[in-house]
TIBA-946911 format. One record per residue (C-alpha): residue in one letter; x, y, z. Coordinates in steps of 0.1 Angstrom, whole numbers, padded with zeros to 4 digits, always signed. Example, Ala and Ser with C-alpha at 12.3 -4.5 7.8 and 13.67 -1.06 7.14 Angstrom:
// residues 2
A+0123-0045+0078;S+0137-0011+0071;
END
This chain:
// residues 491
M-0046+0075-0288;Q-0075+0090-0269;L-0085+0077-0235;R-0119+0064-0247;T-0102+0046-0276;L-0077+0030-0253;A-0104+0020-0229;S-0125+0005-0258;V-0095-0016-0269;A-0090-0027-0233;A-0127-0035-0230;Q-0125-0058-0261;R-0096-0077-0247;L-0111-0079-0212;A-0143-0093-0227;L-0124-0120-0245;C-0105-0128-0213;I-0137-0132-0193;A-0152-0154-0220;I-0122-0176-0219;I-0121-0179-0181;F-0158-0186-0181;A-0154-0215-0204;L-0124-0228-0186;S-0139-0224-0152;M-0154-0260-0155;H-0119-0273-0150;T-0102-0274-0116;A-0067-0262-0111;A-0044-0284-0091;T-0031-0270-0058;S+0003-0276-0041;S+0020-0268-0009;T+0048-0251-0030;Y+0045-0226-0058;K+0063-0224-0091;N+0090-0198-0097;G+0098-0196-0060;R+0067-0176-0051;V+0065-0165-0015;V+0031-0166+0003;L+0038-0156+0039;G+0013-0152+0067;Y+0017-0135+0100;F+0005-0154+0132;P-0002-0135+0164;I+0017-0150+0193;Q-0011-0140+0218;R-0038-0162+0200;T-0041-0197+0190;V-0051-0203+0154;S-0070-0235+0146;D-0071-0252+0112;I-0040-0234+0099;P-0038-0237+0061;W-0002-0248+0060;S-0005-0261+0024;S-0012-0225+0012;L+0019-0210+0029;T+0056-0210+0021;H+0066-0189+0051;A+0052-0177+0084;N+0062-0150+0107;I+0053-0154+0144;A+0044-0120+0157;F+0059-0108+0180;A+0088-0115+0203;F+0095-0087+0227;T+0128-0068+0225;G+0141-0050+0255;D+0159-0016+0254;N+0191-0035+0261;G+0187-0059+0232;E+0172-0089+0251;I+0147-0109+0231;S+0119-0129+0248;F+0084-0143+0245;E+0061-0124+0269;G+0028-0133+0285;N+0001-0158+0279;V-0022-0166+0250;V-0056-0148+0254;N-0082-0169+0272;S-0057-0197+0278;T-0032-0210+0303;L-0008-0215+0274;T+0022-0192+0274;S+0032-0173+0243;E+0064-0194+0243;Q+0045-0227+0243;N+0023-0214+0215;A+0053-0204+0195;V+0069-0238+0200;N+0038-0255+0188;L+0035-0233+0157;I+0071-0237+0148;A+0068-0275+0149;Q+0036-0276+0130;G+0048-0253+0103;Q+0081-0270+0097;Q+0064-0304+0096;N+0044-0290+0067;G+0074-0276+0049;V+0068-0240+0059;K+0097-0217+0068;M+0091-0203+0103;L+0105-0169+0113;I+0102-0148+0145;A+0091-0112+0140;V+0104-0085+0164;G+0090-0050+0166;G+0055-0043+0155;Q+0032-0015+0165;G+0034+0008+0195;N+0057+0000+0224;F+0072-0030+0208;S+0088-0009+0181;T+0097+0018+0207;H+0118-0008+0226;L+0132-0022+0193;A+0143+0013+0183;A+0161+0017+0216;A+0178-0016+0212;L+0191-0009+0177;S+0202+0027+0184;S+0234+0022+0203;N+0263+0000+0193;T+0263-0019+0226;S+0226-0028+0227;Q+0226-0035+0190;A+0254-0060+0195;T+0234-0076+0223;F+0203-0078+0201;V+0222-0095+0173;S+0238-0120+0196;N+0205-0128+0213;A+0188-0131+0179;M+0213-0159+0170;G+0206-0176+0203;F+0169-0173+0198;I+0170-0188+0164;K+0191-0217+0177;K+0170-0224+0207;Y+0137-0225+0188;N+0150-0240+0156;L+0137-0210+0136;D+0143-0204+0099;G+0150-0167+0103;I+0141-0134+0118;D+0118-0105+0106;I+0126-0070+0117;D+0094-0049+0118;W+0105-0015+0130;E+0074+0008+0128;Y+0090+0032+0120;P+0124+0049+0120;N+0117+0086+0123;S+0150+0102+0116;T+0181+0099+0094;S+0201+0085+0124;Q+0175+0059+0131;A+0175+0049+0094;Q+0212+0044+0097;S+0208+0024+0129;L+0184+0001+0110;L+0209-0004+0082;S+0236-0012+0107;A+0214-0037+0124;L+0204-0054+0091;Q+0240-0057+0080;N+0252-0070+0114;T+0224-0095+0116;R+0230-0107+0081;S+0267-0112+0088;A+0259-0130+0121;L+0234-0153+0104;D+0258-0163+0077;N+0287-0168+0101;T+0267-0187+0126;F+0245-0210+0104;G+0262-0208+0070;K+0257-0184+0041;G+0221-0183+0030;K+0209-0209+0055;K+0187-0185+0075;L+0164-0157+0064;L+0164-0121+0073;T+0133-0100+0063;I+0120-0065+0069;T+0087-0046+0067;L+0084-0015+0046;Y+0062+0016+0051;N+0034+0021+0026;H+0052+0051+0011;P+0087+0049-0004;Y+0107+0059+0027;L+0115+0041+0059;G+0092+0061+0080;P+0076+0095+0084;G+0102+0122+0085;V+0129+0101+0070;P+0141+0113+0036;T+0146+0089+0007;V+0180+0072+0010;D+0199+0047-0011;Y+0180+0015-0005;K+0205-0008-0022;P+0225-0016+0010;Y+0192-0023+0028;A+0180-0046+0001;D+0214-0063-0001;A+0212-0073+0035;V+0178-0089+0035;D+0161-0118+0017;Y+0127-0102+0014;A+0109-0069+0023;F+0072-0069+0030;T+0053-0038+0019;M+0025-0029+0044;A+0002-0018+0016;Y-0028-0012+0039;D-0040+0011+0067;Y-0042+0040+0043;F-0076+0050+0057;G-0096+0044+0089;S-0114+0063+0116;W-0083+0085+0121;T-0088+0101+0086;D-0114+0128+0077;Y-0133+0108+0051;T-0144+0072+0046;A-0122+0053+0022;P-0110+0017+0019;D-0083+0004+0042;A-0062-0007+0012;P-0073+0008-0021;F-0058-0007-0053;L-0057+0027-0070;D-0055+0061-0054;V-0087+0076-0041;P-0096+0109-0058;F-0082+0131-0029;Y-0051+0112-0017;A-0020+0096-0033;G-0017+0063-0014;S-0026+0029-0026;F-0014-0007-0033;R-0003+0002-0068;N+0013+0035-0057;T+0032+0017-0029;T+0043-0011-0052;D+0054+0012-0080;S+0071+0037-0056;W+0093+0011-0039;L+0103-0003-0073;D+0110+0031-0087;A+0131+0038-0055;G+0153+0009-0065;W+0141-0020-0044;P+0146-0052-0064;A+0113-0067-0075;D+0125-0103-0066;K+0130-0092-0030;L+0097-0073-0027;V+0066-0090-0012;A+0033-0072-0014;G+0012-0070+0017;L-0025-0080+0017;A-0050-0072+0044;F-0076-0098+0056;Y-0096-0070+0074;G-0111-0035+0070;H-0115-0004+0091;S-0148+0009+0105;S-0161+0044+0108;V-0194+0060+0117;V-0208+0087+0095;S-0237+0111+0097;V-0254+0103+0064;D-0271+0072+0050;M-0245+0059+0025;A-0270+0033+0014;A-0289+0060-0005;N-0259+0066-0029;T-0237+0035-0033;T-0217+0052-0061;N-0199+0074-0035;Q-0181+0059-0006;Y-0163+0091+0003;V-0182+0110+0031;P-0170+0128+0062;I-0164+0107+0093;F-0185+0116+0123;N-0163+0125+0153;H-0138+0097+0144;T-0161+0071+0160;T-0157+0034+0154;I-0175+0002+0161;D-0154-0029+0167;G-0158-0062+0150;P-0180-0086+0171;I-0155-0115+0171;S-0121-0099+0171;A-0130-0069+0193;I-0101-0050+0178;A-0106-0013+0180;G-0119+0001+0147;T-0113-0031+0128;W-0135-0057+0112;T-0117-0089+0102;W-0129-0111+0074;R-0141-0134+0101;D-0160-0106+0118;M-0178-0099+0085;R-0185-0135+0076;D-0194-0149+0109;P-0232-0154+0112;S-0232-0135+0145;S-0224-0102+0127;G-0248-0107+0098;A-0226-0085+0076;L-0220-0109+0048;S-0242-0139+0042;D-0217-0152+0016;P-0184-0136+0004;T-0202-0111-0019;T-0237-0108-0005;A-0247-0084+0023;G-0268-0097+0051;S-0301-0082+0063;G-0297-0046+0073;W-0265-0042+0054;V-0256-0029+0019;R-0225-0040+0000;A-0211-0020-0029;W-0181-0021-0052;D-0160+0010-0057;N-0146+0013-0092;Y-0122+0041-0082;T-0102+0019-0058;M-0114-0015-0070;T-0125-0025-0035;P-0158-0034-0018;W-0174-0016+0011;L-0202-0023+0036;F-0227+0000+0052;R-0253-0006+0080;S-0280+0020+0081;S-0291+0014+0116;D-0260+0029+0131;K-0244+0044+0100;L-0215+0021+0102;Y-0191+0020+0072;I-0164-0007+0066;G-0139-0005+0038;Y-0122-0038+0033;D-0107-0064+0009;D-0124-0096-0004;E-0116-0122-0031;G-0122-0097-0060;S-0100-0070-0047;L-0073-0093-0035;G-0072-0110-0069;I-0065-0076-0086;K-0037-0069-0062;M-0021-0103-0066;D-0023-0101-0103;Y-0006-0067-0104;A+0022-0078-0079;L+0030-0109-0100;Q+0029-0089-0132;K+0055-0065-0117;G+0077-0094-0109;L+0074-0093-0072;A+0085-0123-0051;G+0050-0129-0038;V+0025-0118-0012;M+0023-0114+0026;I-0009-0116+0046;W-0018-0097+0078;E-0030-0120+0093;I-0040-0156+0091;G-0062-0155+0122;Y-0084-0129+0105;D-0097-0154+0079;Y-0130-0173+0081;N-0130-0210+0073;N-0098-0203+0052;E-0119-0187+0025;L-0094-0159+0016;M-0063-0181+0022;T-0077-0208-0001;Y-0084-0181-0027;V-0049-0167-0025;R-0035-0202-0030;D-0058-0211-0059;F-0053-0177-0076;I-0015-0179-0076;T-0015-0216-0086;Q-0038-0208-0116;I-0017-0180-0131;D+0017-0195-0122;D+0023-0217-0153;G+0046-0189-0165;D+0067-0160-0152;K+0039-0135-0154;P+0001-0133-0160;S-0006-0130-0197;N-0019-0101-0217;C-0055-0089-0211;V-0046-0053-0206;P-0012-0052-0223;S+0001-0018-0213;D+0002+0008-0184;S-0012+0033-0208;E-0044+0013-0212;L-0046+0007-0175;N-0042+0045-0170;A-0069+0051-0196;I-0093+0029-0176;Y-0083+0046-0144;Q-0090+0081-0158;E-0122+0070-0175;S-0134+0055-0142;R-0138+0091-0130;N-0168+0092-0152;P-0197+0077-0132;N-0213+0063-0164;F-0181+0046-0176;Y-0187+0014-0157;N-0223+0012-0170;Q-0208+0008-0204;L-0176-0011-0198;A-0177-0039-0173;L-0140-0040-0163;L-0134-0077-0156;K-0171-0079-0157;R-0172-0066-0121;S-0206-0054-0114;T-0212-0026-0089;S-0234-0050-0069;N-0208-0076-0061;G-0175-0066-0076;L-0167-0101-0089;P-0163-0112-0125;D-0190-0135-0138;A-0165-0164-0139;S-0160-0160-0101;K-0122-0158-0103;P-0106-0125-0113;I-0078-0131-0138;C-0050-0112-0155;A-0062-0077-0153;F-0029-0060-0157;G-0005-0086-0174;K+0017-0074-0202;D+0024-0091-0235;D+0050-0117-0228;S+0055-0129-0264;K+0039-0163-0258;S+0019-0181-0284;S-0019-0182-0282;A-0020-0217-0268;T+0007-0210-0242;S-0008-0176-0233;L-0042-0191-0226;R-0027-0218-0204;H-0003-0192-0189;M-0032-0169-0182;T-0056-0194-0166;G-0033-0220-0151;F-0057-0247-0162;G-0033-0263-0188;Q-0043-0277-0222;T-0080-0283-0227;G-0082-0301-0260;V-0109-0291-0284;L-0121-0263-0261;M-0087-0247-0264;V-0086-0250-0301;A-0121-0233-0303;I-0109-0205-0281;M-0078-0199-0302;A-0099-0198-0333;A-0122-0172-0318;T-0091-0152-0307;V-0077-0151-0342;A-0111-0141-0357;L-0116-0111-0334;P-0107-0077-0350;W-0078-0066-0327;
END
């Protein structure tokens, strides 16, 4: 079948899906502090900052980031919370208690960026210091009544370090089971956004790694930023035209490499990266790929993180970037990129570009992850949200589509998805086919909630599929009318 024919078929099905969800959008989906089918929704919390109004009801797990690991294998909380007399240890104790009172599994993360992983690497690279690390990890979990430990080594850079990581995972798994009982405590790991443990490490047999852990979190973000040559989204869903690296690529690559889907958790970013360019991107919002000027950045006004704008930075009135989740503020332009299925912002006054994620792009990613059978999603990080907008959306989205094992069939095959992807290279394509009815002005479907963009046929009846797809349950006469319309359409 030709690409345009496939895309036309997909367009018909997508149009029906949008009509259905628009009709059903009058109904409100129930929310819960737990998810069906054992879904994982994990958020990272920074130990150096307090987070107010934590949406515990949206989470199943939380990782406190990060405890410090010494070269000798010692583990400790270091320093104070920013702008507070509260110590990191006191902050962690408070978070652990709050989370567990709300039924959330609380883990401590070790490693992280920069020196934290440098010290973790040293601790895990000799038998003596690794044994000290494992012993101290057990004591740490006991002392703070934690539910497990997350090892975030960024990143092993040699075959020997990859072997050290495997040894550490196996020894930690054995110690957890022997100390607390088999399966009583969790061991998790983060994974690079390409299907290897780190730059310079060849592909290995990942089965023993996966066997040792409960979950692995893909860091499916930070593909682009001020360090790259061209502007592009922090976390594209599909590959940009000039680089093979994206949420879908990362997900598929790790699955193809043999990592079990039910132990894989997809990473979502509540932020974007900034760059300064030399052209006025507002003059052509169909192209977000322009050369970066001197790798210059402008930090978010609230977070003050180098080259980063959190969702809070963009939504807080002090920045003026977004007056609502899909509307640019005065002096800004917001566009939706159909290559990568992500939004971007541009401020002409200083030629500031921000590629980021919002509800529309996060919905596409969550849908794909669940369709692929992944265990759930991970968020970096909770403190980047604004009034819990994104976290509430994550909760509601998963709740709505979780009446079955997978989202139901709107685009029922990878071939049709690939057809849409290839056709999207044609700038006029999206003027004719409104994929998910996502306009180039706001990127959101008319029904406000993106739905099953990539679900495969799961052999369910029409009634069940509709409930399965939307998560709204039976809707009486309205459902009968929709089923009748479905049968009448010329598929």
